[in-house]
SEPA-474432 format. One record per residue (C-alpha): z, x, y; residue in one letter. Coordinates in nm, 4 decimals. Layout:
REM residues N
up, east, north, residuo
Z, X, Y, A $
...
This chain:
REM residues 345
up, east, north, residuo
-1.7608, -0.6050, -0.4927, M $
-1.4891, -0.9124, -0.5586, K $
-1.3088, -1.0787, -0.2859, Y $
-0.9881, -1.2890, -0.2371, T $
-0.8244, -1.4175, 0.0603, T $
-0.5241, -1.3173, 0.2432, L $
-0.2986, -1.6176, 0.1057, P $
-0.2735, -1.9285, 0.3691, N $
-0.5439, -1.7899, 0.5993, T $
-0.9351, -1.7998, 0.5988, N $
-0.9658, -1.4287, 0.5504, I $
-1.1602, -1.2773, 0.3104, K $
-1.0936, -0.9259, 0.1774, V $
-1.2244, -0.6874, -0.0608, S $
-1.0298, -0.7082, -0.3655, K $
-1.0396, -0.3196, -0.3463, I $
-0.8644, -0.1906, -0.0310, C $
-0.9611, 0.1235, 0.1687, L $
-0.6400, 0.3613, 0.1388, G $
-0.6516, 0.6259, 0.4171, T $
-0.3410, 0.8590, 0.4211, M $
-0.5449, 1.1210, 0.3629, T $
-0.7380, 1.1208, 0.6640, F $
-0.5773, 1.3309, 0.8915, G $
-0.4184, 1.6110, 0.6344, Q $
-0.6125, 1.6614, 0.3290, Q $
-0.9588, 1.4625, 0.4727, N $
-1.0860, 1.6061, 0.8249, T $
-1.2508, 1.3275, 1.0393, E $
-1.6001, 1.3898, 0.8936, S $
-1.4559, 1.3104, 0.5782, D $
-1.2623, 1.0165, 0.6574, A $
-1.6007, 0.8887, 0.8214, H $
-1.7972, 0.9534, 0.5351, E $
-1.5302, 0.7591, 0.2981, Q $
-1.5559, 0.4551, 0.5140, L $
-1.9181, 0.4638, 0.5340, N $
-1.9146, 0.4624, 0.1823, Y $
-1.7003, 0.2001, 0.1023, A $
-1.8513, -0.0358, 0.3359, V $
-2.1645, 0.0395, 0.1515, E $
-2.0230, -0.0493, -0.1575, K $
-1.8848, -0.4107, -0.0292, G $
-1.5044, -0.3157, 0.0903, I $
-1.3942, -0.4530, 0.4273, N $
-1.0366, -0.4241, 0.4374, F $
-0.8598, -0.0708, 0.5690, I $
-0.5158, 0.0177, 0.5117, D $
-0.3660, 0.2494, 0.7141, T $
0.0076, 0.3064, 0.8982, A $
0.0941, 0.4688, 1.2317, E $
0.3177, 0.7369, 1.0182, M $
-0.0126, 0.8961, 0.8323, Y $
-0.1297, 1.0969, 0.7134, P $
0.1014, 1.2081, 0.4444, I $
0.3332, 1.3863, 0.4361, P $
0.4662, 1.2610, 0.7911, G $
0.4504, 1.5494, 1.0411, R $
0.4869, 1.5296, 1.4299, K $
0.1772, 1.7370, 1.4425, E $
-0.0196, 1.5146, 1.2822, T $
0.1365, 1.1562, 1.3078, Q $
-0.1145, 0.9240, 1.4400, G $
-0.4684, 1.0907, 1.3098, N $
-0.5445, 0.8661, 1.0096, T $
-0.5418, 0.5519, 1.2947, E $
-0.7252, 0.7888, 1.5299, R $
-0.9715, 0.8872, 1.2858, F $
-1.0115, 0.5437, 1.1751, I $
-1.0378, 0.4337, 1.5669, G $
-1.3284, 0.6869, 1.6164, S $
-1.5462, 0.5163, 1.3477, W $
-1.4250, 0.1571, 1.4046, L $
-1.5697, 0.1639, 1.7853, K $
-1.9178, 0.2033, 1.6238, N $
-1.8533, -0.1018, 1.3712, Q $
-1.8758, -0.4827, 1.3783, K $
-1.5280, -0.5216, 1.4144, R $
-1.5487, -0.8812, 1.3306, E $
-1.6487, -0.7950, 1.0062, K $
-1.3876, -0.5736, 0.9457, L $
-1.0211, -0.6308, 0.8279, V $
-0.7970, -0.3609, 0.9170, V $
-0.4134, -0.3254, 0.8292, A $
-0.1422, -0.0640, 0.9782, T $
0.2319, -0.0650, 0.9484, K $
0.5141, 0.0084, 1.2017, V $
0.7403, 0.2963, 1.0768, V $
1.1198, 0.1658, 0.9855, G $
1.4132, 0.3443, 1.0345, P $
1.4550, 0.7079, 0.8995, N $
1.5897, 0.9815, 1.0762, D $
1.3187, 1.2243, 0.9504, Y $
1.0649, 1.0272, 1.1936, F $
1.2405, 1.0258, 1.5137, K $
0.9582, 1.2446, 1.6246, Y $
0.7468, 0.9114, 1.6288, I $
1.0360, 0.7470, 1.8478, R $
1.4223, 0.7754, 1.9053, E $
1.4923, 0.4327, 1.8223, N $
1.3516, 0.3648, 1.4869, L $
1.3726, -0.0238, 1.3525, G $
1.1980, -0.3532, 1.4441, F $
1.3859, -0.4156, 1.7745, S $
1.1150, -0.6403, 2.0101, K $
1.0924, -0.3303, 2.2353, E $
0.9889, -0.0781, 1.9269, V $
0.7415, -0.3130, 1.7601, L $
0.5910, -0.3623, 2.0945, Q $
0.5505, 0.0130, 2.1831, D $
0.4448, 0.0483, 1.8048, A $
0.1508, -0.1690, 1.8236, L $
0.0174, -0.0898, 2.1622, E $
0.0187, 0.2691, 2.0404, K $
-0.1638, 0.1653, 1.6859, S $
-0.4375, -0.0597, 1.9056, L $
-0.5223, 0.2457, 2.1327, S $
-0.5286, 0.4937, 1.8426, R $
-0.7135, 0.2424, 1.6340, L $
-0.9656, 0.1324, 1.9496, Q $
-0.9540, -0.2155, 1.8773, T $
-0.8078, -0.4966, 2.0646, D $
-0.6044, -0.6341, 1.7249, Y $
-0.5228, -0.5696, 1.4360, V $
-0.5722, -0.8455, 1.1220, D $
-0.2868, -0.7638, 0.9211, L $
0.0671, -0.5900, 1.0889, Y $
0.3386, -0.4422, 0.8221, Q $
0.6854, -0.3759, 0.8313, L $
0.6496, -0.0212, 0.6651, H $
0.9795, -0.0457, 0.4740, W $
1.3203, -0.2568, 0.5598, P $
1.5674, -0.1874, 0.8095, E $
1.8278, -0.2156, 0.5554, R $
1.9927, -0.0112, 0.2641, N $
1.8251, -0.1466, -0.0030, T $
1.6263, 0.0252, -0.3546, N $
1.2750, 0.1456, -0.2412, F $
1.0742, 0.4623, -0.2686, F $
1.1678, 0.5078, -0.5919, G $
1.5498, 0.4261, -0.5977, K $
1.5769, 0.2055, -0.9185, R $
1.8713, -0.0099, -0.8471, N $
2.0468, -0.1729, -0.5515, Y $
2.3671, 0.0285, -0.4686, I $
2.5597, -0.1606, -0.1913, H $
2.7184, 0.0150, 0.1179, D $
2.9798, -0.1987, 0.2367, A $
3.0029, 0.0066, 0.5811, N $
2.6720, -0.0403, 0.6608, E $
2.5925, -0.1324, 1.0165, K $
2.2918, -0.3136, 0.9741, W $
2.2524, -0.7003, 1.0984, E $
2.0704, -0.9600, 0.9925, D $
1.7887, -0.9866, 1.2233, N $
1.5012, -1.1574, 1.0535, F $
1.4594, -1.4217, 1.3069, K $
1.4292, -1.2229, 1.6010, E $
1.1686, -0.9662, 1.4100, I $
0.9828, -1.2516, 1.3456, I $
1.0046, -1.4322, 1.6604, E $
0.8210, -1.1222, 1.8217, V $
0.5691, -1.0479, 1.5208, L $
0.4880, -1.4687, 1.6374, D $
0.4538, -1.3316, 1.9370, G $
0.2193, -1.1047, 1.8688, F $
0.0418, -1.3653, 1.6716, V $
-0.0082, -1.6523, 1.9859, K $
-0.0785, -1.2861, 2.2023, D $
-0.4158, -1.2825, 1.9908, G $
-0.2555, -0.9057, 1.9392, K $
-0.2232, -0.9613, 1.5337, I $
-0.3550, -1.2008, 1.3225, R $
-0.1026, -1.1983, 1.0843, H $
0.1862, -1.0114, 0.9584, Y $
0.3103, -0.8751, 0.6150, G $
0.6053, -0.6417, 0.4852, V $
0.6065, -0.3340, 0.2512, S $
0.8757, -0.1858, -0.0056, N $
1.0098, -0.4829, 0.0023, E $
1.2665, -0.6506, -0.2271, T $
1.2908, -1.0587, -0.3308, S $
1.5981, -1.0895, -0.1578, W $
1.4102, -0.9847, 0.1690, G $
1.0484, -1.1206, 0.1311, L $
1.2845, -1.4795, 0.0559, M $
1.4638, -1.4068, 0.3857, R $
1.1281, -1.3569, 0.5955, H $
0.9468, -1.6901, 0.4429, L $
1.3059, -1.8802, 0.4783, E $
1.3013, -1.7753, 0.8904, E $
0.9878, -1.8446, 0.9127, S $
0.9491, -2.2020, 0.7821, K $
1.3015, -2.3035, 0.9312, G $
1.2020, -2.1822, 1.2528, N $
0.8388, -2.2873, 1.2620, N $
0.7362, -1.9409, 1.3100, L $
0.4167, -1.7401, 1.1911, T $
0.4387, -1.6820, 0.8233, R $
0.4422, -1.4045, 0.6125, C $
0.1107, -1.3398, 0.4227, K $
0.1461, -0.9917, 0.2438, T $
0.3595, -0.7769, 0.0487, I $
0.2458, -0.4162, -0.0067, Q $
0.4553, -0.2633, -0.2776, N $
0.4231, 0.0128, -0.5580, P $
0.2110, -0.1168, -0.8767, Y $
0.0755, 0.0318, -1.1508, S $
0.0627, 0.1589, -1.5567, L $
0.3819, 0.3713, -1.4467, L $
0.5566, 0.1460, -1.2188, N $
0.5524, -0.2333, -1.2934, R $
0.8532, -0.3336, -1.1870, T $
0.6920, -0.6153, -0.9572, F $
0.6586, -0.8333, -1.2370, E $
1.0158, -0.8599, -1.2872, I $
1.0483, -1.0912, -0.9894, N $
0.8409, -1.0578, -0.7033, L $
0.5582, -1.1820, -0.9222, A $
0.6595, -1.5245, -0.9633, E $
0.7896, -1.5444, -0.6260, L $
0.4749, -1.3910, -0.4473, A $
0.2951, -1.6410, -0.6426, Q $
0.4649, -1.9726, -0.6212, R $
0.5174, -1.8715, -0.2275, E $
0.1604, -1.7673, -0.2428, K $
0.2449, -1.4232, -0.0870, V $
-0.0637, -1.1344, -0.2070, G $
0.0223, -0.8647, -0.3300, L $
-0.1331, -0.5322, -0.1716, L $
-0.0638, -0.2973, -0.4677, A $
-0.0416, 0.0826, -0.3504, Y $
-0.0296, 0.4030, -0.5775, S $
-0.2192, 0.2152, -0.8372, P $
-0.3252, 0.5976, -0.9718, L $
0.0750, 0.6740, -0.9111, G $
-0.0258, 0.9601, -0.6633, F $
-0.3120, 1.0629, -0.9082, G $
-0.0810, 1.1202, -1.2269, T $
-0.3176, 0.8279, -1.3586, L $
-0.6428, 1.0267, -1.3096, S $
-0.5201, 1.2384, -1.5922, G $
-0.5886, 1.5620, -1.3733, K $
-0.1922, 1.7077, -1.4374, Y $
-0.2248, 1.6276, -1.8242, L $
-0.1005, 1.8966, -2.0633, N $
0.0662, 2.0995, -1.7426, G $
-0.2584, 2.1271, -1.5617, N $
-0.1683, 2.1840, -1.1889, L $
-0.5169, 2.1484, -1.0038, P $
-0.5357, 2.3793, -0.6827, V $
-0.5191, 2.1486, -0.3567, N $
-0.3943, 1.8172, -0.5184, T $
-0.0906, 1.6314, -0.3596, R $
0.1639, 1.7400, -0.6342, I $
0.1122, 2.0976, -0.5873, V $
0.0487, 2.0798, -0.2179, L $
0.3608, 1.8661, -0.1220, F $
0.6001, 1.9267, -0.4185, S $
0.8145, 1.6538, -0.2551, A $
0.6038, 1.3493, -0.3972, Y $
0.7325, 1.3500, -0.7615, S $
0.7661, 1.0195, -0.7897, R $
0.5629, 0.9932, -1.0597, Y $
0.5986, 1.2833, -1.2838, S $
0.9247, 1.2838, -1.4736, N $
0.9554, 1.3395, -1.8157, R $
0.9057, 0.9697, -1.8820, Q $
0.6065, 0.9216, -1.6850, A $
0.4306, 1.2222, -1.8368, R $
0.4792, 1.0979, -2.2048, I $
0.3339, 0.7229, -2.0985, L $
0.0328, 0.8657, -1.9251, T $
-0.0317, 1.0744, -2.2645, Q $
-0.0623, 0.7543, -2.4445, K $
-0.2527, 0.5339, -2.1807, Y $
-0.5165, 0.8624, -2.1713, D $
-0.5851, 0.8010, -2.5421, E $
-0.5877, 0.4502, -2.5216, L $
-0.8419, 0.5434, -2.2530, A $
-1.0017, 0.7927, -2.4561, K $
-0.9994, 0.4872, -2.7775, E $
-1.2137, 0.2617, -2.5161, L $
-1.4592, 0.5658, -2.4195, N $
-1.3508, 0.5189, -2.0516, M $
-1.1872, 0.7383, -1.7971, S $
-0.7838, 0.7020, -1.7552, L $
-0.8816, 0.6033, -1.3438, A $
-1.1115, 0.3292, -1.4938, H $
-0.8290, 0.2028, -1.7177, L $
-0.5492, 0.2055, -1.4766, A $
-0.7149, 0.0625, -1.1705, L $
-0.9219, -0.2194, -1.3764, A $
-0.5799, -0.3250, -1.5461, F $
-0.4417, -0.3879, -1.1752, V $
-0.7483, -0.5406, -1.0151, N $
-0.7195, -0.8303, -1.2651, Q $
-0.3601, -0.9146, -1.2113, Q $
-0.2874, -1.2910, -1.1238, S $
-0.0457, -1.1986, -0.8275, F $
-0.2764, -0.9146, -0.6779, L $
-0.4396, -0.9578, -0.3455, T $
-0.6228, -0.6476, -0.2703, S $
-0.5880, -0.2800, -0.4454, N $
-0.5305, -0.0129, -0.2091, I $
-0.7163, 0.3081, -0.3754, I $
-0.7034, 0.6280, -0.2042, G $
-0.9334, 0.9468, -0.2375, A $
-0.9354, 1.2936, -0.1128, T $
-1.3097, 1.3597, -0.2467, T $
-1.6213, 1.1538, -0.2566, M $
-1.6454, 1.1781, -0.6446, E $
-1.2903, 1.0529, -0.6939, Q $
-1.3916, 0.7397, -0.4527, L $
-1.7089, 0.6566, -0.6244, T $
-1.4979, 0.6669, -0.9488, E $
-1.1855, 0.4313, -0.7783, N $
-1.4151, 0.1648, -0.6835, I $
-1.6353, 0.1431, -0.9357, S $
-1.3461, -0.0031, -1.1061, S $
-1.3939, -0.3107, -0.9496, I $
-1.7175, -0.3499, -1.2260, D $
-1.4756, -0.3294, -1.5300, L $
-1.2787, -0.6571, -1.7551, E $
-1.0143, -0.5409, -2.0096, L $
-0.9640, -0.7972, -2.2969, S $
-0.6829, -0.9677, -2.3841, N $
-0.6536, -0.7296, -2.6820, E $
-0.6748, -0.4289, -2.3964, I $
-0.4154, -0.5644, -2.2214, M $
-0.1746, -0.5909, -2.5613, G $
-0.2094, -0.2449, -2.6152, K $
-0.1160, -0.1354, -2.2876, I $
0.1912, -0.3753, -2.3068, N $
0.2873, -0.1838, -2.6242, E $
0.2994, 0.1767, -2.4261, I $
0.4624, 0.0018, -2.1661, Q $
0.7521, -0.1842, -2.3887, D $
0.8066, 0.2163, -2.4931, L $
0.9489, 0.2998, -2.1539, Q $
0.9233, -0.0232, -1.9117, P $
0.8598, 0.1230, -1.5731, N $
0.9429, 0.4884, -1.5841, P $
0.8530, 0.5741, -1.2161, A $
0.9918, 0.2822, -1.0199, P $
């Protein structure tokens, strides 16, 4: 395994992070424990989850992912592991989690205490805001469209003050953002610096061969301001494993089970996936390995969040850490990207 550190901390994290959003829906508790044990055996010490998991979000299963991790975590050496979770942002769909969604002090306190209880731990290493409170372009929205009637109030300072309190109380070690834009990330950094508050350490955003929008301006911001990318969906919901090529729809796969998850399945994304698969075959490697190795060696990456529903997938995904793509291969990838930049934002 290779390791990095969470920026501006002394916390060493594996460059591959175990994503867990299938735990409790596609994976049973015993499946989850098997994956966690194998990941740790292979050197992974970084685990990412969220209060809304598993995916897709449902009242009947909400919190199961954290519960499954918690029943495993209680038997581990907690100090050897880095655990990250997230609090949901405003979205009427998730009112089954709590009625007043958002990042008020009361909500953040409620969410954190419940996550700690499910995880069976006294603290989380990284606490993340799952998506912004305000109207902006995330979760597949390509462009920002301003809403002049939006009722959102700029409360960055108040949010960070609450998170700062959690740090001082020892309930979290650091905080990060997710599905955030350049403007939002800068506001977090600005308020932290201007008010001597705990600083945002990470940003968890999508990044893959089909979605390199992070490079447009967030990559510069992240590197200059030392905020680490935790890349999610590096395989684009499994699209970049190649299993959906040529119209294939294997049973019990995410796109088949949950048709709403079509973010990486549009025509342009399918065309580029085919071309990346052809390149992988030329290189005598799997498409998944090509896709994950590409993410692994980005200079702005802190950790690559991989997930799996089978042990075979998990084994392949973790082993991508041993691959190194040459400048020539990276050039060929860029040539394909240029044909249709970021088809799946």
